[in-house]
C-alpha positions as CSV (number, residue, x, y, z in Angstrom):
1,M,5.1,4.2,57.4
2,I,2.6,7.0,57.4
3,L,4.0,10.2,58.9
4,G,0.9,12.4,59.1
5,I,-1.6,14.2,57.0
6,E,0.2,16.3,54.3
7,H,-2.9,18.1,53.0
8,T,-6.6,17.9,52.5
9,A,-8.2,18.6,49.1
10,L,-11.5,20.1,48.0
11,S,-13.2,20.0,44.6
12,V,-15.0,23.3,43.9
13,P,-16.9,24.8,41.0
14,D,-15.0,28.1,41.1
15,I,-11.3,28.0,42.0
16,D,-10.9,31.8,42.0
17,Q,-13.8,32.2,44.4
18,A,-12.4,29.5,46.7
19,I,-8.9,31.1,46.7
20,A,-10.5,34.5,47.6
21,F,-12.5,33.0,50.4
22,Y,-9.8,30.8,52.0
23,C,-7.1,33.5,51.6
24,D,-8.9,36.8,52.0
25,V,-11.5,35.7,54.6
26,L,-9.8,32.9,56.4
27,G,-6.2,34.1,56.1
28,F,-4.6,31.3,54.1
29,T,-1.7,32.1,51.7
30,L,-1.6,30.9,48.1
31,E,1.5,28.7,47.8
32,W,1.2,27.7,44.1
33,R,-1.2,27.4,41.3
34,A,-1.1,24.9,38.4
35,G,-3.2,22.7,36.3
36,W,-3.3,20.3,33.4
37,D,-5.0,20.0,30.0
38,K,-6.9,17.0,28.6
39,G,-4.9,14.1,27.4
40,S,-2.4,13.8,30.3
41,K,-2.5,10.0,30.8
42,P,-0.6,10.0,34.1
43,L,-3.1,12.5,35.6
44,D,-6.1,10.8,34.1
45,D,-4.9,7.5,35.7
46,L,-4.2,9.4,39.0
47,V,-7.7,10.9,39.3
48,G,-9.5,7.9,37.8
49,F,-11.2,9.3,34.7
50,A,-10.3,9.8,31.1
51,D,-9.9,13.3,29.5
52,S,-9.6,15.0,32.8
53,A,-8.5,18.7,32.9
54,A,-8.2,20.9,36.0
55,Q,-6.9,24.0,37.7
56,V,-5.2,23.3,41.0
57,A,-4.0,25.6,43.9
58,M,-2.3,24.8,47.2
59,I,-3.0,27.1,50.1
60,R,-1.4,27.2,53.5
61,L,-2.1,28.5,57.0
62,G,0.6,27.5,59.5
63,D,1.2,23.8,59.1
64,T,-2.2,23.3,57.4
65,R,-2.4,22.9,53.7
66,I,-5.5,22.6,51.5
67,E,-5.4,21.6,47.8
68,I,-8.2,23.1,45.7
69,F,-9.3,21.6,42.4
70,E,-11.6,23.0,39.7
71,F,-12.2,20.2,37.2
72,E,-13.2,21.3,33.7
73,D,-15.9,19.7,31.5
74,V,-16.8,17.1,34.2
75,A,-20.3,16.6,35.5
76,P,-19.5,16.2,39.2
77,G,-22.9,14.9,40.2
78,A,-25.4,16.4,42.4
79,H,-24.1,18.7,45.1
80,D,-26.2,19.9,48.0
81,Q,-24.9,23.1,49.5
82,D,-27.1,22.4,52.5
83,R,-26.1,18.7,53.0
84,P,-26.2,17.6,56.6
85,V,-23.0,17.3,58.5
86,A,-23.9,13.6,59.0
87,S,-23.5,12.8,55.3
88,H,-20.7,10.3,54.6
89,G,-17.4,11.8,53.7
90,I,-15.4,14.6,55.2
91,T,-17.7,16.3,57.7
92,H,-15.7,19.6,58.2
93,I,-12.4,21.4,58.2
94,G,-11.6,22.4,61.8
95,L,-9.9,25.7,62.4
96,A,-8.3,26.7,65.7
97,V,-9.1,30.3,66.6
98,S,-8.7,32.8,69.4
99,E,-11.4,35.1,70.5
100,I,-14.1,32.8,69.0
101,E,-17.0,35.3,69.5
102,D,-15.1,38.0,67.6
103,E,-14.1,35.6,64.8
104,Y,-17.6,34.3,64.6
105,E,-18.9,37.9,64.1
106,R,-16.2,38.6,61.5
107,L,-16.8,35.5,59.5
108,K,-20.6,36.0,59.7
109,A,-20.2,39.5,58.3
110,A,-18.1,38.0,55.5
111,G,-21.0,35.8,54.5
112,V,-20.2,32.5,56.3
113,R,-23.5,30.8,57.1
114,F,-23.4,29.4,60.7
115,N,-25.7,26.8,62.2
116,A,-25.6,28.6,65.6
117,P,-23.4,31.0,67.6
118,P,-20.4,29.5,69.4
119,A,-21.3,27.0,72.0
120,D,-19.5,25.7,75.1
121,V,-19.2,22.0,74.3
122,G,-17.4,21.1,77.5
123,G,-13.8,20.6,78.4
124,R,-13.2,24.4,78.0
125,S,-13.9,24.0,74.3
126,F,-16.1,26.5,72.4
127,C,-17.2,25.7,68.8
128,A,-19.3,26.9,65.9
129,Y,-20.1,25.2,62.6
130,G,-20.4,27.3,59.4
131,R,-20.1,26.8,55.6
132,D,-17.7,28.0,52.9
133,P,-19.3,29.4,49.7
134,F,-19.7,25.9,48.3
135,G,-21.4,24.4,51.3
136,N,-18.4,22.6,52.9
137,F,-18.5,22.8,56.7
138,L,-15.9,24.7,58.7
139,E,-15.6,24.4,62.4
140,I,-14.1,27.3,64.4
141,R,-12.9,26.1,67.8
142,E,-11.3,27.9,70.7
143,Q,-9.7,25.9,73.6
144,R,-9.7,28.0,76.7
């Protein structure tokens, strides 16, 4: 029986930059950091490729956890930091906020690239889409 989503995971090119952004800018807390070296058969089997090696971190904000991976010596394939939100895969990480206009200005000043200012999308819901330093979409949303 599935009980719920335990965490979401991101692969990034720079784990230190990711931890700094998610913790210092968005307010997550680093729970733990680990990794593995090449030659770990169980982990190679788990991630699905031989000779894998990675650094890993788990961050938390409230009940939300994100696992961050930086794989070593792996060509991840083309990555478009401006990929459209309609691309297949995870479209965004949704963050509940209060005072969305203030949070929008704070994040914009911290370097988050937004598509547009917060918008009233109906149902007393106000949202804005921005990107983390790696091009992943973040949605900030206030329910009033």
